[in-house]
A tleap script that builds the chain and sets N, CA, C and O, in Angstrom:
source leaprc.protein.ff14SB
mol = sequence {
  NMET GLU PRO THR PRO ARG LEU LEU ARG LYS
  PRO ASP VAL GLU ALA LEU LEU THR ALA LEU
  SER GLY PRO ALA ALA SER ALA LEU GLU GLU
  ILE THR VAL VAL ARG HIE ALA LEU GLY ALA
  ALA LEU VAL ARG VAL LEU GLY VAL ALA PRO
  ASP SER SER TRP ALA THR LEU VAL THR THR
  ALA ALA GLU ARG GLY ALA TRP PRO SER ARG
  ARG THR THR LEU VAL ALA ALA ALA GLU ALA
  PRO ASP ARG SER ASN ASP PRO GLU ALA VAL
  LEU ASP ALA LEU TRP ASP LEU VAL ARG GLU
  LEU ASN GLU VAL ARG THR ILE ARG CPRO
}
set mol.1.N position { -15.589 -22.527 0.016 }
set mol.1.CA position { -15.453 -22.618 1.455 }
set mol.1.C position { -14.700 -21.394 1.973 }
set mol.1.O position { -13.669 -21.008 1.422 }
set mol.2.N position { -15.219 -20.799 3.019 }
set mol.2.CA position { -14.636 -19.598 3.616 }
set mol.2.C position { -13.341 -19.952 4.358 }
set mol.2.O position { -13.306 -20.948 5.080 }
set mol.3.N position { -12.260 -19.142 4.191 }
set mol.3.CA position { -11.017 -19.425 4.918 }
set mol.3.C position { -11.232 -19.322 6.428 }
set mol.3.O position { -12.089 -18.577 6.902 }
set mol.4.N position { -10.451 -20.072 7.150 }
set mol.4.CA position { -10.530 -20.067 8.607 }
set mol.4.C position { -9.401 -19.227 9.184 }
set mol.4.O position { -8.246 -19.652 9.171 }
set mol.5.N position { -9.722 -18.037 9.691 }
set mol.5.CA position { -8.678 -17.198 10.285 }
set mol.5.C position { -8.208 -17.779 11.612 }
set mol.5.O position { -8.956 -18.458 12.316 }
set mol.6.N position { -6.972 -17.498 11.926 }
set mol.6.CA position { -6.394 -17.948 13.187 }
set mol.6.C position { -5.604 -16.801 13.791 }
set mol.6.O position { -5.224 -15.859 13.095 }
set mol.7.N position { -5.364 -16.887 15.072 }
set mol.7.CA position { -4.508 -15.913 15.742 }
set mol.7.C position { -3.055 -16.293 15.527 }
set mol.7.O position { -2.718 -17.470 15.404 }
set mol.8.N position { -2.211 -15.292 15.485 }
set mol.8.CA position { -0.779 -15.572 15.484 }
set mol.8.C position { -0.406 -16.112 16.849 }
set mol.8.O position { -0.836 -15.586 17.875 }
set mol.9.N position { 0.380 -17.142 16.855 }
set mol.9.CA position { 0.884 -17.693 18.108 }
set mol.9.C position { 2.203 -17.004 18.437 }
set mol.9.O position { 2.785 -16.320 17.595 }
set mol.10.N position { 2.664 -17.189 19.653 }
set mol.10.CA position { 3.922 -16.585 20.071 }
set mol.10.C position { 5.060 -16.939 19.110 }
set mol.10.O position { 5.815 -16.047 18.725 }
set mol.11.N position { 5.214 -18.225 18.701 }
set mol.11.CA position { 6.295 -18.537 17.745 }
set mol.11.C position { 6.128 -17.817 16.400 }
set mol.11.O position { 7.121 -17.483 15.753 }
set mol.12.N position { 4.873 -17.575 15.975 }
set mol.12.CA position { 4.635 -16.850 14.729 }
set mol.12.C position { 5.116 -15.408 14.850 }
set mol.12.O position { 5.761 -14.877 13.946 }
set mol.13.N position { 4.793 -14.785 15.980 }
set mol.13.CA position { 5.208 -13.394 16.211 }
set mol.13.C position { 6.728 -13.321 16.324 }
set mol.13.O position { 7.353 -12.416 15.773 }
set mol.14.N position { 7.316 -14.272 17.037 }
set mol.14.CA position { 8.769 -14.297 17.162 }
set mol.14.C position { 9.433 -14.452 15.797 }
set mol.14.O position { 10.442 -13.803 15.521 }
set mol.15.N position { 8.874 -15.309 14.945 }
set mol.15.CA position { 9.426 -15.493 13.593 }
set mol.15.C position { 9.298 -14.203 12.790 }
set mol.15.O position { 10.218 -13.824 12.065 }
set mol.16.N position { 8.163 -13.533 12.919 }
set mol.16.CA position { 7.957 -12.266 12.216 }
set mol.16.C position { 8.986 -11.240 12.665 }
set mol.16.O position { 9.630 -10.598 11.834 }
set mol.17.N position { 9.142 -11.084 13.956 }
set mol.17.CA position { 10.074 -10.076 14.468 }
set mol.17.C position { 11.529 -10.436 14.194 }
set mol.17.O position { 12.347 -9.550 13.948 }
set mol.18.N position { 11.861 -11.714 14.231 }
set mol.18.CA position { 13.230 -12.146 13.912 }
set mol.18.C position { 13.563 -11.835 12.459 }
set mol.18.O position { 14.666 -11.381 12.153 }
set mol.19.N position { 12.613 -12.080 11.569 }
set mol.19.CA position { 12.837 -11.801 10.151 }
set mol.19.C position { 13.071 -10.322 9.901 }
set mol.19.O position { 13.699 -9.945 8.912 }
set mol.20.N position { 12.570 -9.493 10.790 }
set mol.20.CA position { 12.675 -8.049 10.606 }
set mol.20.C position { 13.805 -7.413 11.392 }
set mol.20.O position { 13.944 -6.190 11.382 }
set mol.21.N position { 14.608 -8.202 12.066 }
set mol.21.CA position { 15.603 -7.644 12.975 }
set mol.21.C position { 16.909 -7.208 12.311 }
set mol.21.O position { 17.707 -6.502 12.927 }
set mol.22.N position { 17.133 -7.616 11.076 }
set mol.22.CA position { 18.384 -7.253 10.409 }
set mol.22.C position { 18.329 -5.875 9.784 }
set mol.22.O position { 17.248 -5.357 9.504 }
set mol.23.N position { 19.492 -5.280 9.565 }
set mol.23.CA position { 19.535 -3.951 8.930 }
set mol.23.C position { 19.223 -4.046 7.430 }
set mol.23.O position { 19.497 -5.062 6.791 }
set mol.24.N position { 18.660 -2.999 6.897 }
set mol.24.CA position { 18.374 -2.920 5.465 }
set mol.24.C position { 19.205 -1.789 4.865 }
set mol.24.O position { 19.452 -0.771 5.512 }
set mol.25.N position { 19.628 -1.986 3.630 }
set mol.25.CA position { 20.480 -1.004 2.963 }
set mol.25.C position { 19.701 0.226 2.506 }
set mol.25.O position { 20.258 1.318 2.387 }
set mol.26.N position { 18.407 0.037 2.251 }
set mol.26.CA position { 17.592 1.145 1.752 }
set mol.26.C position { 16.137 0.910 2.135 }
set mol.26.O position { 15.772 -0.175 2.588 }
set mol.27.N position { 15.312 1.936 1.949 }
set mol.27.CA position { 13.884 1.801 2.222 }
set mol.27.C position { 13.263 0.744 1.305 }
set mol.27.O position { 12.408 -0.030 1.736 }
set mol.28.N position { 13.691 0.712 0.050 }
set mol.28.CA position { 13.130 -0.278 -0.882 }
set mol.28.C position { 13.473 -1.700 -0.443 }
set mol.28.O position { 12.630 -2.594 -0.519 }
set mol.29.N position { 14.689 -1.908 0.009 }
set mol.29.CA position { 15.075 -3.235 0.498 }
set mol.29.C position { 14.294 -3.586 1.758 }
set mol.29.O position { 13.852 -4.723 1.919 }
set mol.30.N position { 14.125 -2.624 2.643 }
set mol.30.CA position { 13.388 -2.868 3.880 }
set mol.30.C position { 11.931 -3.207 3.583 }
set mol.30.O position { 11.356 -4.079 4.234 }
set mol.31.N position { 11.333 -2.537 2.618 }
set mol.31.CA position { 9.953 -2.842 2.222 }
set mol.31.C position { 9.862 -4.298 1.773 }
set mol.31.O position { 8.934 -5.011 2.156 }
set mol.32.N position { 10.810 -4.734 0.973 }
set mol.32.CA position { 10.808 -6.109 0.477 }
set mol.32.C position { 10.906 -7.107 1.622 }
set mol.32.O position { 10.190 -8.108 1.640 }
set mol.33.N position { 11.785 -6.839 2.573 }
set mol.33.CA position { 11.973 -7.734 3.720 }
set mol.33.C position { 10.713 -7.772 4.587 }
set mol.33.O position { 10.257 -8.847 4.979 }
set mol.34.N position { 10.160 -6.610 4.881 }
set mol.34.CA position { 8.961 -6.540 5.724 }
set mol.34.C position { 7.776 -7.206 5.019 }
set mol.34.O position { 7.015 -7.940 5.650 }
set mol.35.N position { 7.616 -6.958 3.722 }
set mol.35.CA position { 6.511 -7.573 2.972 }
set mol.35.C position { 6.619 -9.085 3.011 }
set mol.35.O position { 5.624 -9.778 3.224 }
set mol.36.N position { 7.815 -9.593 2.808 }
set mol.36.CA position { 8.007 -11.042 2.820 }
set mol.36.C position { 7.645 -11.627 4.192 }
set mol.36.O position { 6.953 -12.641 4.279 }
set mol.37.N position { 8.116 -10.983 5.246 }
set mol.37.CA position { 7.820 -11.466 6.603 }
set mol.37.C position { 6.324 -11.365 6.914 }
set mol.37.O position { 5.753 -12.259 7.538 }
set mol.38.N position { 5.706 -10.292 6.483 }
set mol.38.CA position { 4.269 -10.135 6.719 }
set mol.38.C position { 3.447 -11.158 5.948 }
set mol.38.O position { 2.374 -11.560 6.397 }
set mol.39.N position { 3.944 -11.579 4.794 }
set mol.39.CA position { 3.195 -12.540 3.981 }
set mol.39.C position { 2.856 -13.798 4.766 }
set mol.39.O position { 1.708 -14.242 4.754 }
set mol.40.N position { 3.835 -14.376 5.444 }
set mol.40.CA position { 3.601 -15.600 6.219 }
set mol.40.C position { 2.625 -15.341 7.364 }
set mol.40.O position { 1.755 -16.168 7.638 }
set mol.41.N position { 2.766 -14.201 8.030 }
set mol.41.CA position { 1.870 -13.876 9.137 }
set mol.41.C position { 0.436 -13.678 8.636 }
set mol.41.O position { -0.514 -14.139 9.270 }
set mol.42.N position { 0.284 -12.998 7.508 }
set mol.42.CA position { -1.055 -12.774 6.960 }
set mol.42.C position { -1.705 -14.073 6.503 }
set mol.42.O position { -2.908 -14.263 6.680 }
set mol.43.N position { -0.916 -14.962 5.919 }
set mol.43.CA position { -1.465 -16.265 5.517 }
set mol.43.C position { -2.084 -16.942 6.733 }
set mol.43.O position { -3.188 -17.481 6.653 }
set mol.44.N position { -1.380 -16.916 7.848 }
set mol.44.CA position { -1.884 -17.565 9.065 }
set mol.44.C position { -3.146 -16.888 9.581 }
set mol.44.O position { -4.154 -17.559 9.803 }
set mol.45.N position { -3.114 -15.574 9.776 }
set mol.45.CA position { -4.260 -14.914 10.402 }
set mol.45.C position { -5.473 -14.848 9.477 }
set mol.45.O position { -6.609 -14.781 9.945 }
set mol.46.N position { -5.236 -14.868 8.178 }
set mol.46.CA position { -6.362 -14.816 7.241 }
set mol.46.C position { -6.884 -16.202 6.890 }
set mol.46.O position { -8.005 -16.341 6.400 }
set mol.47.N position { -6.072 -17.231 7.139 }
set mol.47.CA position { -6.492 -18.590 6.837 }
set mol.47.C position { -6.580 -18.877 5.351 }
set mol.47.O position { -7.415 -19.670 4.916 }
set mol.48.N position { -5.726 -18.239 4.573 }
set mol.48.CA position { -5.725 -18.429 3.118 }
set mol.48.C position { -4.591 -19.366 2.716 }
set mol.48.O position { -3.751 -19.730 3.539 }
set mol.49.N position { -4.577 -19.747 1.455 }
set mol.49.CA position { -3.551 -20.658 0.938 }
set mol.49.C position { -2.164 -20.029 1.060 }
set mol.49.O position { -2.006 -18.825 0.858 }
set mol.50.N position { -1.158 -20.844 1.391 }
set mol.50.CA position { 0.208 -20.337 1.548 }
set mol.50.C position { 0.778 -19.677 0.291 }
set mol.50.O position { 1.678 -18.843 0.387 }
set mol.51.N position { 0.270 -20.037 -0.868 }
set mol.51.CA position { 0.773 -19.454 -2.107 }
set mol.51.C position { -0.067 -18.262 -2.580 }
set mol.51.O position { 0.022 -17.866 -3.742 }
set mol.52.N position { -0.872 -17.695 -1.694 }
set mol.52.CA position { -1.696 -16.537 -2.052 }
set mol.52.C position { -0.805 -15.357 -2.428 }
set mol.52.O position { 0.254 -15.147 -1.837 }
set mol.53.N position { -1.244 -14.606 -3.404 }
set mol.53.CA position { -0.478 -13.437 -3.854 }
set mol.53.C position { -0.572 -12.316 -2.822 }
set mol.53.O position { -1.463 -12.303 -1.972 }
set mol.54.N position { 0.362 -11.383 -2.917 }
set mol.54.CA position { 0.340 -10.225 -2.028 }
set mol.54.C position { -0.971 -9.463 -2.210 }
set mol.54.O position { -1.567 -9.011 -1.232 }
set mol.55.N position { -1.416 -9.320 -3.444 }
set mol.55.CA position { -2.673 -8.608 -3.713 }
set mol.55.C position { -3.845 -9.284 -3.007 }
set mol.55.O position { -4.704 -8.606 -2.444 }
set mol.56.N position { -3.883 -10.605 -3.033 }
set mol.56.CA position { -4.951 -11.343 -2.355 }
set mol.56.C position { -4.871 -11.143 -0.847 }
set mol.56.O position { -5.890 -10.930 -0.191 }
set mol.57.N position { -3.665 -11.211 -0.299 }
set mol.57.CA position { -3.496 -11.017 1.140 }
set mol.57.C position { -3.961 -9.624 1.555 }
set mol.57.O position { -4.663 -9.472 2.554 }
set mol.58.N position { -3.572 -8.617 0.793 }
set mol.58.CA position { -3.938 -7.237 1.135 }
set mol.58.C position { -5.439 -7.033 1.008 }
set mol.58.O position { -6.059 -6.432 1.885 }
set mol.59.N position { -6.028 -7.524 -0.072 }
set mol.59.CA position { -7.469 -7.359 -0.277 }
set mol.59.C position { -8.261 -8.037 0.833 }
set mol.59.O position { -9.205 -7.462 1.373 }
set mol.60.N position { -7.873 -9.255 1.167 }
set mol.60.CA position { -8.575 -10.001 2.213 }
set mol.60.C position { -8.413 -9.320 3.569 }
set mol.60.O position { -9.384 -9.184 4.314 }
set mol.61.N position { -7.198 -8.892 3.893 }
set mol.61.CA position { -6.954 -8.208 5.166 }
set mol.61.C position { -7.709 -6.880 5.227 }
set mol.61.O position { -8.271 -6.527 6.265 }
set mol.62.N position { -7.721 -6.151 4.122 }
set mol.62.CA position { -8.407 -4.859 4.088 }
set mol.62.C position { -9.908 -5.031 4.299 }
set mol.62.O position { -10.541 -4.240 4.999 }
set mol.63.N position { -10.468 -6.066 3.689 }
set mol.63.CA position { -11.897 -6.324 3.871 }
set mol.63.C position { -12.196 -6.737 5.306 }
set mol.63.O position { -13.129 -6.224 5.924 }
set mol.64.N position { -11.408 -7.659 5.831 }
set mol.64.CA position { -11.635 -8.143 7.191 }
set mol.64.C position { -11.410 -7.033 8.213 }
set mol.64.O position { -12.156 -6.925 9.187 }
set mol.65.N position { -10.397 -6.216 7.999 }
set mol.65.CA position { -10.065 -5.173 8.958 }
set mol.65.C position { -10.747 -3.842 8.709 }
set mol.65.O position { -10.560 -2.893 9.471 }
set mol.66.N position { -11.540 -3.765 7.644 }
set mol.66.CA position { -12.203 -2.509 7.281 }
set mol.66.C position { -11.200 -1.360 7.225 }
set mol.66.O position { -11.417 -0.283 7.781 }
set mol.67.N position { -10.088 -1.633 6.529 }
set mol.67.CA position { -9.028 -0.634 6.420 }
set mol.67.C position { -9.490 0.567 5.618 }
set mol.67.O position { -10.299 0.429 4.701 }
set mol.68.N position { -8.986 1.740 5.951 }
set mol.68.CA position { -9.225 2.905 5.093 }
set mol.68.C position { -8.497 2.708 3.751 }
set mol.68.O position { -7.508 1.980 3.677 }
set mol.69.N position { -8.985 3.345 2.728 }
set mol.69.CA position { -8.416 3.137 1.389 }
set mol.69.C position { -6.938 3.517 1.329 }
set mol.69.O position { -6.171 2.877 0.610 }
set mol.70.N position { -6.528 4.535 2.062 }
set mol.70.CA position { -5.107 4.944 2.040 }
set mol.70.C position { -4.219 3.824 2.566 }
set mol.70.O position { -3.180 3.530 1.973 }
set mol.71.N position { -4.614 3.194 3.673 }
set mol.71.CA position { -3.809 2.099 4.216 }
set mol.71.C position { -3.746 0.947 3.210 }
set mol.71.O position { -2.680 0.378 2.973 }
set mol.72.N position { -4.869 0.618 2.636 }
set mol.72.CA position { -4.905 -0.467 1.649 }
set mol.72.C position { -3.984 -0.159 0.480 }
set mol.72.O position { -3.232 -1.027 0.038 }
set mol.73.N position { -4.036 1.056 -0.020 }
set mol.73.CA position { -3.201 1.470 -1.144 }
set mol.73.C position { -1.718 1.396 -0.798 }
set mol.73.O position { -0.913 0.906 -1.589 }
set mol.74.N position { -1.364 1.882 0.380 }
set mol.74.CA position { 0.048 1.875 0.781 }
set mol.74.C position { 0.568 0.460 1.003 }
set mol.74.O position { 1.668 0.133 0.556 }
set mol.75.N position { -0.200 -0.379 1.682 }
set mol.75.CA position { 0.246 -1.754 1.921 }
set mol.75.C position { 0.330 -2.511 0.594 }
set mol.75.O position { 1.266 -3.282 0.381 }
set mol.76.N position { -0.627 -2.299 -0.285 }
set mol.76.CA position { -0.597 -2.955 -1.597 }
set mol.76.C position { 0.611 -2.513 -2.414 }
set mol.76.O position { 1.156 -3.296 -3.192 }
set mol.77.N position { 1.029 -1.267 -2.242 }
set mol.77.CA position { 2.168 -0.731 -2.999 }
set mol.77.C position { 3.478 -1.427 -2.651 }
set mol.77.O position { 4.465 -1.275 -3.372 }
set mol.78.N position { 3.504 -2.181 -1.568 }
set mol.78.CA position { 4.721 -2.903 -1.182 }
set mol.78.C position { 5.084 -3.978 -2.193 }
set mol.78.O position { 6.218 -4.457 -2.205 }
set mol.79.N position { 4.142 -4.362 -3.034 }
set mol.79.CA position { 4.432 -5.372 -4.054 }
set mol.79.C position { 5.409 -4.839 -5.102 }
set mol.79.O position { 6.211 -5.596 -5.649 }
set mol.80.N position { 5.340 -3.553 -5.375 }
set mol.80.CA position { 6.248 -2.917 -6.342 }
set mol.80.C position { 6.691 -1.568 -5.774 }
set mol.80.O position { 6.304 -0.523 -6.297 }
set mol.81.N position { 7.499 -1.579 -4.711 }
set mol.81.CA position { 7.843 -0.325 -4.034 }
set mol.81.C position { 8.631 0.653 -4.898 }
set mol.81.O position { 8.599 1.859 -4.655 }
set mol.82.N position { 9.332 0.148 -5.897 }
set mol.82.CA position { 10.100 1.034 -6.774 }
set mol.82.C position { 9.193 1.918 -7.627 }
set mol.82.O position { 9.653 2.905 -8.201 }
set mol.83.N position { 7.920 1.574 -7.714 }
set mol.83.CA position { 6.953 2.385 -8.475 }
set mol.83.C position { 6.216 3.386 -7.593 }
set mol.83.O position { 5.438 4.202 -8.088 }
set mol.84.N position { 6.460 3.324 -6.292 }
set mol.84.CA position { 5.751 4.192 -5.359 }
set mol.84.C position { 6.345 5.598 -5.375 }
set mol.84.O position { 7.555 5.779 -5.506 }
set mol.85.N position { 5.466 6.583 -5.239 }
set mol.85.CA position { 5.913 7.975 -5.124 }
set mol.85.C position { 6.446 8.273 -3.737 }
set mol.85.O position { 7.191 9.234 -3.546 }
set mol.86.N position { 6.062 7.443 -2.756 }
set mol.86.CA position { 6.453 7.696 -1.377 }
set mol.86.C position { 6.793 6.387 -0.660 }
set mol.86.O position { 5.995 5.892 0.136 }
set mol.87.N position { 7.978 5.824 -0.940 }
set mol.87.CA position { 8.341 4.560 -0.308 }
set mol.87.C position { 8.365 4.625 1.219 }
set mol.87.O position { 8.112 3.617 1.879 }
set mol.88.N position { 8.662 5.777 1.783 }
set mol.88.CA position { 8.670 5.908 3.247 }
set mol.88.C position { 7.260 5.718 3.812 }
set mol.88.O position { 7.100 5.113 4.872 }
set mol.89.N position { 6.241 6.223 3.121 }
set mol.89.CA position { 4.855 6.033 3.571 }
set mol.89.C position { 4.455 4.564 3.463 }
set mol.89.O position { 3.736 4.046 4.317 }
set mol.90.N position { 4.923 3.898 2.411 }
set mol.90.CA position { 4.659 2.462 2.255 }
set mol.90.C position { 5.301 1.710 3.417 }
set mol.90.O position { 4.668 0.846 4.024 }
set mol.91.N position { 6.531 2.029 3.721 }
set mol.91.CA position { 7.242 1.378 4.813 }
set mol.91.C position { 6.549 1.627 6.149 }
set mol.91.O position { 6.421 0.708 6.958 }
set mol.92.N position { 6.107 2.846 6.384 }
set mol.92.CA position { 5.377 3.164 7.621 }
set mol.92.C position { 4.100 2.329 7.736 }
set mol.92.O position { 3.785 1.818 8.810 }
set mol.93.N position { 3.374 2.191 6.637 }
set mol.93.CA position { 2.136 1.397 6.646 }
set mol.93.C position { 2.428 -0.068 6.952 }
set mol.93.O position { 1.670 -0.715 7.675 }
set mol.94.N position { 3.520 -0.591 6.406 }
set mol.94.CA position { 3.892 -1.979 6.689 }
set mol.94.C position { 4.257 -2.161 8.157 }
set mol.94.O position { 3.836 -3.129 8.792 }
set mol.95.N position { 5.040 -1.231 8.695 }
set mol.95.CA position { 5.420 -1.336 10.110 }
set mol.95.C position { 4.211 -1.186 11.017 }
set mol.95.O position { 4.155 -1.818 12.072 }
set mol.96.N position { 3.239 -0.360 10.629 }
set mol.96.CA position { 1.996 -0.265 11.414 }
set mol.96.C position { 1.290 -1.621 11.446 }
set mol.96.O position { 0.752 -2.025 12.477 }
set mol.97.N position { 1.297 -2.309 10.322 }
set mol.97.CA position { 0.679 -3.629 10.261 }
set mol.97.C position { 1.453 -4.633 11.115 }
set mol.97.O position { 0.848 -5.464 11.793 }
set mol.98.N position { 2.773 -4.563 11.087 }
set mol.98.CA position { 3.586 -5.436 11.945 }
set mol.98.C position { 3.230 -5.190 13.417 }
set mol.98.O position { 3.032 -6.136 14.178 }
set mol.99.N position { 3.151 -3.924 13.806 }
set mol.99.CA position { 2.809 -3.598 15.197 }
set mol.99.C position { 1.422 -4.138 15.562 }
set mol.99.O position { 1.226 -4.690 16.644 }
set mol.100.N position { 0.477 -3.971 14.656 }
set mol.100.CA position { -0.882 -4.460 14.899 }
set mol.100.C position { -0.894 -5.977 15.097 }
set mol.100.O position { -1.519 -6.486 16.027 }
set mol.101.N position { -0.204 -6.681 14.223 }
set mol.101.CA position { -0.169 -8.140 14.343 }
set mol.101.C position { 0.560 -8.573 15.614 }
set mol.101.O position { 0.193 -9.579 16.221 }
set mol.102.N position { 1.572 -7.840 16.016 }
set mol.102.CA position { 2.292 -8.154 17.245 }
set mol.102.C position { 1.397 -7.947 18.467 }
set mol.102.O position { 1.424 -8.746 19.403 }
set mol.103.N position { 0.615 -6.890 18.456 }
set mol.103.CA position { -0.220 -6.560 19.610 }
set mol.103.C position { -1.535 -7.336 19.640 }
set mol.103.O position { -1.924 -7.855 20.687 }
set mol.104.N position { -2.212 -7.418 18.516 }
set mol.104.CA position { -3.559 -7.981 18.467 }
set mol.104.C position { -3.561 -9.439 18.013 }
set mol.104.O position { -4.468 -10.201 18.348 }
set mol.105.N position { -2.539 -9.820 17.248 }
set mol.105.CA position { -2.338 -11.187 16.745 }
set mol.105.C position { -3.360 -11.615 15.701 }
set mol.105.O position { -3.491 -12.805 15.415 }
set mol.106.N position { -4.081 -10.663 15.133 }
set mol.106.CA position { -5.037 -10.959 14.069 }
set mol.106.C position { -5.373 -9.669 13.338 }
set mol.106.O position { -4.860 -8.600 13.670 }
set mol.107.N position { -6.237 -9.783 12.342 }
set mol.107.CA position { -6.762 -8.613 11.639 }
set mol.107.C position { -8.220 -8.470 12.059 }
set mol.107.O position { -9.022 -9.390 11.899 }
set mol.108.N position { -8.537 -7.331 12.585 }
set mol.108.CA position { -9.939 -7.098 12.958 }
set mol.108.C position { -10.281 -5.630 12.733 }
set mol.108.O position { -9.402 -4.769 12.706 }
set mol.109.N position { -11.570 -5.362 12.573 }
set mol.109.CA position { -11.989 -3.972 12.360 }
set mol.109.C position { -11.743 -3.105 13.575 }
set mol.109.O position { -12.042 -1.911 13.552 }
savepdb mol mol.pdb
quit
């Protein structure tokens, strides 16, 4: 059965932004916080199981949104940011996704 995508509601967006409002000690810590907050938002907009892995969320979002490979690679790298050659680029990609979800409330091409 195909997952049923939904739009983020105002309380969902508020929860996402509230989770991201605290200071982070480093880029790696900030990536972890943003990834965690995005996970709940992606579960909602993609209509997938709440226990879906980050890899599943990224793959599903990338397919639905027709993301370029660079964006997919950077967002996927948030699962293990300490292995990334460019954590700042990973963080930028995550924040771009946060902005998109805040503005559009879903993933679309």
